Phi, psi and omega in degrees: 000141180288155176293155179237134177277159178299124186290344175263005180059035176292144184211171172223197183295343179272350180120193181291137179299139177236146184231155175223168179054234185298320180295328178293318178295319177303316179297317179300316181291319178295320177298315183297314183288342177270357186243105174294140178307135179094356183254357181265114184300131178085349179223071187296340180268002181273139174119172182280164181242036186276353179303329182296343180256007189305320187257009177267138178292142180297126177220164176297321180297313179293328177300320178295320178296318180296321177304313180296319179297315180294319180299323180292323187262330186296311182291334176290318184282328180233076188293341179284354179249126175262124179280119179271322175202160184213132179225128176242127180232134175297143181266140174272344185270332183211168182277085182174206186224155169258130182245127177236131183233128169261129188219167177211150170236186178297333188243339183218158172232157179189181176229144179229136175246130181228162177245131175245104184258143177267001182279000000 
């Protein structure tokens, strides 16, 4: 798998941070969940479609709908990652959801935890 640069362009004196293997997939997933569909220049179909849920209060029912929505779009946008499982849970701490993804590539498997906040 090719190296992935830090999606926030964090750097030090050596340049922009680069990641490989599990950390590279983590960067891809964090970039994707931080990018609403239509906001990535040159790739209008890339990104999540969660804006439609922005003003709805977090519930278990809506979490199930979001899981299905993410499953439909995530593998299309990042085809090198196979989603093994996906769990969305409403957060009691903030207005949003906790997203957990079990994934695999040809060479590595892993789990990623992300926060989807409506704030």
